[in-house]
TIMAR-398754 format. One record per residue: residue number from 1; residue in three letters; x, y, z of N, C-alpha, C in turn. Coordinates in steps of 0.001 Angstrom, whole numbers, plus 500000, padded with zeros to 6 digits. Layout:
<pts>
NUM	ALA	X	Y	Z	X	Y	Z	X	Y	Z
...
</pts>
This chain:
<pts>
1	PHE	500812	498943	499419	499445	499793	499929	500750	501157	500571
2	SER	499790	502009	499564	501157	503673	498608	500469	504430	499070
3	ARG	501068	506199	500179	499754	506767	499749	500356	507899	498972
4	ILE	499869	508583	498649	500333	509974	496770	498940	511294	497905
5	GLN	499904	511966	498294	499212	513514	499010	499599	514503	497539
6	PHE	498346	513990	496867	498705	514838	495504	498132	516474	495394
7	THR	498987	517608	494870	499389	518832	495409	499489	519511	493944
8	PRO	499739	520763	493831	499870	521347	492549	501444	521666	491809
9	ASP	502263	521283	492638	503679	520769	492765	503647	519683	492474
10	LEU	503215	519015	492667	503627	517323	492590	503959	516941	490907
11	MET	504288	516242	490542	505917	516185	489236	505016	514763	488658
12	PRO	505485	514237	487848	505274	512800	486795	505769	512323	488024
13	ALA	507263	512260	487667	508262	511720	488849	508020	511060	489441
14	ASP	507423	512065	490291	507696	512106	491897	506382	510313	491843
15	VAL	505563	510242	491056	504692	509260	490380	505296	508100	490685
16	THR	505364	508052	488603	506374	507137	488724	507312	506496	488908
17	GLY	507945	507890	489182	510082	506978	489462	510608	508161	489048
18	THR	512514	507814	489273	513093	508819	487735	513740	507992	487722
19	ASN	515208	508226	486751	516062	508177	486436	517159	508870	487244
20	LEU	518152	508066	488452	518483	508500	489465	519984	508759	487967
21	ILE	520860	509756	488090	522835	509112	488228	522922	509230	488908
22	ILE	523864	507459	489432	525156	507752	490235	526407	506064	488931
23	LYS	527029	506437	491014	528429	506064	490709	529048	504717	489651
24	GLU	528914	503866	489166	529316	502342	489092	529972	501861	488258
25	GLU	531501	501080	489152	533039	501087	489155	533787	503168	487709
26	GLY	533901	504399	488693	534167	505474	488304	533151	505452	486960
27	ASN	532042	505497	486735	531736	506124	485650	529523	506392	486047
28	ASN	529178	507463	485624	528091	507728	485264	527279	506364	484840
29	VAL	525970	505926	485575	525054	505447	484637	523626	504837	485572
30	PHE	522659	505193	485250	521256	505377	485132	520811	504453	486042
31	GLN	519845	504488	487317	519974	503727	487413	517746	504026	488007
32	PHE	517276	503727	488100	515812	504048	487880	515205	503558	489180
33	GLU	514826	504677	489824	514393	504625	491470	512552	504946	490902
34	PRO	511766	503422	491752	510459	503192	491204	509898	504521	492021
35	GLY	508855	505343	491734	507741	506206	492664	506868	504651	493235
36	PRO	505905	505802	494098	504857	505688	495183	503615	504302	494298
37	VAL	503519	504950	492832	503165	504042	492124	503258	502156	492145
38	PHE	504228	501475	492364	504550	499965	493142	504854	500287	494408
39	SER	503123	499303	493946	502340	499387	495489	501071	498135	494858
40	ASN	500486	497863	495377	499329	496692	494689	498002	498165	495336
41	ILE	497926	498625	496606	497283	499615	496530	497561	500694	496078
42	VAL	497329	502089	494836	497872	502933	495830	496830	503860	495818
43	LEU	496694	504736	496921	495548	506129	496690	496013	507213	496630
44	ALA	495110	507469	495822	495611	508888	495479	495287	509935	496221
45	ASP	495183	510579	497234	494657	511357	497865	494029	513188	497343
46	GLU	493087	512820	497818	492596	514632	496571	493513	515087	495212
47	ILE	493416	513958	494918	494030	513245	492890	493215	515168	492526
48	ASN	492755	515291	492615	492294	516943	491476	492666	518287	491719
49	ARG	493719	517686	492795	494653	519421	493407	495561	518389	492428
50	ALA	496155	518278	492079	497246	517898	490374	497073	518592	489997
51	THR	498125	518941	488796	498032	519483	487351	497333	518159	486644
52	PRO	496675	518048	485874	496501	516873	484759	497166	516585	483916
53	ARG	498179	517175	484062	499834	516912	483421	500370	515527	484286
54	THR	500284	516101	486133	500872	514842	486445	499384	513646	486810
55	GLN	498176	514560	486904	497414	513559	486776	497055	512009	485750
56	SER	497697	512964	485196	497744	512408	483661	498870	510552	483511
57	ALA	499975	510764	484937	500385	509698	484965	499965	508675	484902
58	LEU	498986	508280	486262	498459	506965	486015	497742	506765	484802
59	LEU	497201	507167	484330	496388	506705	482804	497369	505131	482619
60	GLU	498429	505712	481684	499013	503357	481461	498932	502997	482729
61	CYS	499643	503079	484105	499887	502300	484688	498590	502616	485465
62	MET	497167	503141	485755	495201	502489	485317	495576	501229	484861
63	GLU	495998	501704	483061	495172	500205	481752	495255	499339	481596
64	GLU	497019	499421	482230	498139	498776	481593	498529	498649	482816
65	SER	498678	498782	483342	499201	497454	485383	500373	498171	484784
66	GLN	501243	498996	484849	502526	499617	483629	503268	501051	483803
67	ILE	504600	500886	483571	504975	502988	483257	506075	502299	482496
68	THR	505711	503813	482014	507228	503731	480251	507516	504811	481249
69	VAL	509358	504785	481260	510215	505708	481808	511339	505842	480985
70	ASP	511810	506650	479916	512360	507575	479131	512825	506376	477986
71	GLY	511862	505506	477572	511349	503770	476660	511694	503399	477195
72	VAL	511855	503114	478644	511477	501327	478905	510385	501429	479734
73	THR	510159	499740	479659	508180	499665	480417	509215	499297	481710
74	TYR	508523	499337	482468	508323	498678	484023	506989	497636	484395
75	ALA	507245	496736	484649	505778	496386	485128	505976	496782	486261
76	LEU	504076	496738	486621	503754	497155	487551	503002	495886	488695
77	PRO	503504	495420	490101	502856	494262	491090	501416	494059	490824
78	THR	501323	492461	491053	499889	492234	490699	499356	490859	492104
79	PRO	498265	491562	492348	496803	492822	492100	497623	494763	491863
80	PHE	496706	494869	491348	497544	496299	491430	496262	497109	490557
81	PHE	496222	497957	491738	494698	498880	491216	494637	500268	492175
82	VAL	494149	501411	491448	494129	502670	492238	493500	503089	492660
83	VAL	492675	503465	494376	491410	504936	495272	491982	505995	494449
84	ALA	491307	507248	494415	491767	507921	494821	489866	508942	495071
85	THR	490613	510000	495711	489392	510610	496841	489163	512437	495924
86	GLN	488662	513476	496356	488792	515049	495674	487302	514778	496500
87	ASN	487875	516156	497141	486287	517518	497962	485705	517693	496836
88	PRO	484096	517361	496633	483123	517548	495309	483348	518582	495498
89	ILE	482979	519673	496556	482706	521274	496482	483110	521774	496830
90	GLU	484894	521476	497012	485819	522987	497776	486835	522562	495941
91	THR	486777	523830	495483	487305	523582	493732	488284	525032	493802
92	SER	488590	525494	494903	489835	526574	494806	490763	525621	495126
93	GLY	491862	525842	493718	493112	524605	493972	492620	524085	493701
94	THR	491602	523573	492881	491774	522382	492639	492236	522270	490448
95	PHE	492322	521548	489795	492044	520728	488596	490858	519446	488075
96	PRO	490349	519853	487242	489611	518764	487162	489870	517480	486645
97	LEU	489526	516743	486243	490615	515731	486307	489868	515259	484408
98	PRO	490934	514935	484023	490613	514781	482158	489299	513957	481723
99	GLU	488483	514032	481046	487897	512480	479946	489337	511780	480606
100	ALA	489353	511586	480112	490669	510228	479875	490710	509851	481010
101	GLN	490885	510714	482167	491695	510048	483316	490452	509409	484060
102	MET	489296	510584	484282	487855	509888	484045	487311	508610	484076
103	ASP	487429	508527	483001	487241	506659	482298	488415	505601	483023
104	ARG	488638	505724	483177	489292	504716	484578	489354	503855	485013
105	PHE	488658	504864	486312	487533	504667	487077	486488	504212	486611
106	ILE	487077	502165	487516	485963	501512	486921	484643	502027	487619
107	ILE	484791	502818	489127	483436	503740	489520	483820	504432	490444
108	LYS	482299	505482	490620	483114	506542	491265	481815	506282	492771
109	LEU	482137	506548	493396	481496	506670	494532	481444	508039	495834
110	SER	479807	508140	495943	480291	509659	497083	479884	508572	498318
111	ILE	480822	509196	499240	480540	508774	501270	479976	509471	502229
112	GLY	479327	510111	501969	478873	510967	502395	478981	510441	504181
113	TYR	477715	511377	504706	477993	511542	506019	477376	510732	506942
114	PRO	478706	509581	507881	478462	508530	508936	477178	508328	508898
115	SER	476035	507594	509211	475069	507399	510344	474428	507815	511431
116	LYS	474668	507768	512437	474111	508747	514127	475288	507411	514355
117	LYS	474812	505556	514264	475381	505366	515180	477020	504642	514220
118	GLU	477281	505134	513166	478569	504540	512835	479178	506017	513533
119	GLU	478683	507156	513345	479485	508074	513681	480432	507620	515830
120	LEU	478717	508115	516808	479184	506897	517831	480422	505932	517496
121	ASP	479911	504775	516156	480855	503569	516144	482752	505304	516758
122	ILE	482544	505880	515329	483953	506251	515172	484378	507189	516640
123	LEU	483713	508010	516993	484100	508246	518853	484659	507527	519316
124	LEU	484002	506206	519551	484905	505228	520586	486382	504377	519945
125	ARG	485758	504438	518608	487563	503836	518156	488255	505152	518229
126	ASN	488060	506473	518711	488944	507308	518974	488969	507383	520086
127	GLU	488501	507401	520613	488648	507040	522387	490227	506098	522519
128	ASN	489563	504763	522071	490666	503816	522201	491759	503523	521218
129	ASN	491559	504661	520643	493331	504798	520198	493618	503833	519527
130	ILE	493121	503054	518436	493809	501919	517331	494967	502630	516148
131	GLN	496081	501384	517290	497477	502048	516251	496858	500537	514955
132	PRO	497688	501143	513574	497389	500714	512846	498523	498837	512996
133	ASN	499628	498797	513679	499782	498331	513640	498500	496916	514829
134	GLN	497829	497645	514993	497259	496359	515560	496398	496351	515614
135	LEU	495993	496168	513496	495884	495519	512383	495932	494437	512648
136	SER	495530	493706	512603	495652	491982	511729	495395	492082	510517
137	GLN	496253	491080	509262	495907	490443	508537	495008	490029	507911
138	VAL	493602	490339	507159	492541	489133	506974	492568	489015	504919
139	ILE	493854	488933	504244	493954	487899	503398	495142	488325	502469
140	THR	495765	487780	501709	496968	488143	501317	497290	488252	499492
141	CYS	498406	489085	498909	497865	489129	496725	497368	488063	496275
142	ASP	498138	487137	497050	497771	485360	496226	496211	484998	496389
143	ASP	495355	484980	498164	494074	485377	498215	493345	485853	497016
144	ILE	493527	486947	496819	493292	488165	495644	493396	487682	494376
145	VAL	494110	487654	493591	494071	486487	492459	494358	485416	492416
146	THR	493656	485046	493539	492716	483299	494098	491633	484494	493747
147	LEU	491289	484697	493886	489205	485357	494143	488404	485841	492697
148	SER	489818	486829	492174	490309	487274	490001	489606	486544	489453
149	GLU	490533	485918	489305	490108	484486	488699	489330	483267	489523
150	GLU	488278	483774	489757	486868	482761	490469	485463	483635	490303
151	VAL	486454	484422	489735	485982	485994	489396	484771	486015	488348
152	ASN	486296	485538	486933	486144	485574	485782	485013	484495	485353
153	LYS	484566	483173	486586	484045	482339	486133	482732	482333	486182
154	VAL	481925	483588	486328	480861	484453	487171	480021	483543	485296
155	TYR	479315	483262	485072	478687	483672	483641	477495	484072	483367
156	CYS	477508	485132	482358	477157	486268	482085	475913	485614	480729
157	SER	475322	485690	480342	474263	485430	479457	475023	486154	477980
158	GLU	474050	485730	477337	474384	487039	475963	473332	487602	476077
159	PRO	472568	487408	476520	471423	488697	476954	471518	489982	478201
160	ILE	472041	489493	478813	472691	490285	479753	473283	491292	479283
161	ARG	474241	490572	478115	476268	491004	477245	475051	492946	477061
162	GLU	473885	492156	475977	473295	492589	474942	472817	493521	475800
163	TYR	472105	493346	477009	471198	494780	477753	472577	495767	478774
164	ILE	473643	494779	478667	475149	496450	479322	475120	497230	477165
165	VAL	474876	496734	476689	475535	497585	475098	473903	498550	474182
166	ASN	473466	497660	475592	471754	498765	474797	472226	500158	475700
167	ILE	472429	499416	476586	472562	501170	477934	473485	502219	477641
168	THR	474526	501826	477171	476081	502658	476584	475357	502698	475042
169	GLU	474555	502346	474453	474126	503214	473019	473441	503815	473295
170	ALA	472186	503511	474265	471518	505374	474909	471939	506298	474998
171	THR	472531	506202	475799	473775	507236	476865	473964	508017	474867
172	ARG	475070	507219	473946	475468	507929	473079	474391	508523	471641
173	ASN	473193	508191	472156	472512	508712	471608	471816	510055	471930
174	ALA	471850	510116	473039	470399	510212	473821	470958	512281	473191
175	ASP	469718	513664	473448	469653	514514	473096	469648	515700	473582
176	PHE	469997	515136	475394	470987	515567	476551	472485	515499	476632
177	ILE	472677	514588	475919	474521	513393	476678	474716	513722	475350
178	LYS	476184	515215	476075	477633	514649	474667	478724	514157	474815
179	LEU	478304	513478	475851	479225	512331	476046	478862	511276	477218
180	GLY	478491	510207	475951	478250	508586	476779	479029	507780	476569
181	VAL	478540	506643	476618	479544	505967	477914	480114	505409	476881
182	SER	481142	504921	476883	483013	504220	475618	482696	503167	476026
183	PRO	483501	502167	475038	483788	500751	474791	483977	500260	476392
184	ARG	485079	501558	477388	485939	501108	478105	484312	501285	479207
185	GLY	483457	502080	478892	482625	502075	480259	481477	500305	480328
186	SER	481628	499418	478511	481078	498313	478369	481843	497383	479446
187	ILE	482931	496964	479403	484032	496845	480219	483808	496838	481789
188	ALA	483950	497720	481765	483938	498206	483192	482351	497568	483868
189	MET	481692	498012	483038	480104	497069	484083	480544	494992	483567
190	TYR	480658	495319	481824	480332	494003	481972	482050	493524	483940
191	LYS	482878	493509	484039	483429	493168	485222	482892	493092	486276
192	MET	482000	494147	486356	481771	494632	487799	480244	494256	488046
193	ALA	480060	493690	487276	478637	493084	486797	478897	491550	487658
194	LYS	480139	491077	486678	480485	489280	487268	480750	489100	489087
195	ALA	481687	490926	490108	482372	490613	490767	481219	490371	491810
196	TYR	480163	491860	491520	478347	492051	492619	478486	490334	492215
197	ALA	477563	489819	491386	477509	489050	491937	478327	487130	491722
198	PHE	479298	487573	492468	480215	485868	492944	480294	486982	494906
199	ILE	479771	487934	495312	480297	488445	496029	478924	488394	497168
200	LYS	477509	488138	495611	476420	487954	496705	476503	486132	496796
201	GLY	478032	485645	495817	477491	484155	495951	476599	483335	495426
202	ARG	476715	484510	493654	476257	483279	492599	477189	483509	491383
203	ASP	476901	482809	491134	477868	481727	489976	477799	482434	488802
204	TYR	476457	483864	488104	475920	484257	486863	475590	485669	487351
205	VAL	475130	486271	486981	474624	487236	486502	472912	487331	486625
206	LEU	472607	489044	487216	471450	489218	486700	471340	490613	486112
207	PRO	469810	490525	485158	469853	492096	485097	470111	493319	486407
208	ASP	469177	492756	486989	469269	493956	487935	470900	494121	488742
209	ASP	471937	493097	488674	472816	493198	489528	474006	495038	488274
210	ILE	472687	494779	486694	473773	495982	486414	473090	497036	486536
211	LYS	471254	497037	487009	470761	498035	487487	470902	498628	488813
212	ALA	472377	497629	490048	472319	497871	491182	474245	499118	490813
213	LEU	474592	498525	489296	475170	499160	489860	475679	500853	488367
214	ALA	474641	500535	487739	474455	501466	486966	475331	503169	487102
215	PRO	474523	503522	488348	475040	504727	489098	476084	505203	489463
216	TYR	476766	503623	488886	478183	504159	490044	479412	503823	488774
217	VAL	478667	502468	487905	479709	502565	486684	479747	503545	485961
218	PHE	478648	504112	485219	477743	504997	484532	478612	506864	484089
219	SER	477853	506571	485885	477431	508012	486612	479093	509093	485467
220	HIS	479770	508006	485775	480706	508949	485644	481778	509407	484165
221	ARG	481308	508656	482942	481540	508477	482101	480420	509686	481365
222	ILE	480009	510649	481597	478665	510950	481116	479437	512238	481410
223	MET	478879	513650	480178	478790	514399	479805	477420	514997	479836
224	LEU	477433	515795	480342	475860	516579	480165	476277	517401	479155
225	THR	475074	517700	478360	474105	518735	476693	473566	520608	478589
226	SER	473975	521247	478167	473911	522356	478742	471441	522127	478778
227	LYS	471092	521405	478005	469801	520716	478043	469714	520193	479221
228	GLY	470613	518855	478984	470554	518082	479914	471013	518623	481731
229	LYS	471582	519923	481440	472329	520148	483081	471268	521072	482969
230	SER	470811	522331	482627	469424	523011	482812	468115	521729	483521
231	ALA	468014	520281	483147	466644	519253	483557	467543	519058	484727
232	VAL	468883	518103	485039	468958	517699	486114	468961	518677	486713
233	SER	469739	520137	487121	468767	521626	488047	467467	521695	488224
234	ASP	466221	521345	487452	465571	521282	487844	464771	521080	488347
235	ASN	465250	519392	488281	464303	518001	489572	465875	518514	490524
236	VAL	466057	518622	490205	466462	518916	492453	466306	520135	492787
237	HIS	465985	521653	491910	465124	521878	492985	463513	522248	493622
238	ARG	462985	520768	492709	461417	520669	492710	462114	519742	494165
</pts>
């Protein structure tokens, strides 16, 4: 696990790594110093505080699980995935995420406020002052890889695959949507539906799985037109 605090002065090399010049047998040679992306889980904290150039350093990582520095490609560890946070309200000193960057996130969630019971539990945990070294490991990297292989075996019928494609096509043809869901979004839904069914203890995907996941898989991949934004605003105010 690694955590990257995204700030306006963060550079792409601070994320991916860079080549350092070292002395070896009297000669200057380049040695690659891996960046914090060389982890199984990467937390990009407040990702929208970095410039689009730095945000884009994650594109190759998230899509291909590798990075290329000075023409040399390095594989990232397995499993590998990125979790990013951003403050949805504060805009001062932030940069919008490019559409290509957003498209690489499988899902987008709003955490919101905790319930009353959850907040009481938070206060209790804070009082007990639980430290990270007191936590015990519950799963290994090998376990995650094995579970991923089991998820791939979950059955998704042709009508449900067609259901996914019909939804994505509808987003591309709606007159209030400027940018619809990309093929990458269809693939993300296909994978998420299998994972969701597996978590529910099934070896097959249901249409209800697609309905449950659609707001989280598709919402950040859609750009509304002015007409669409006005319609959403009217509904919110009602």
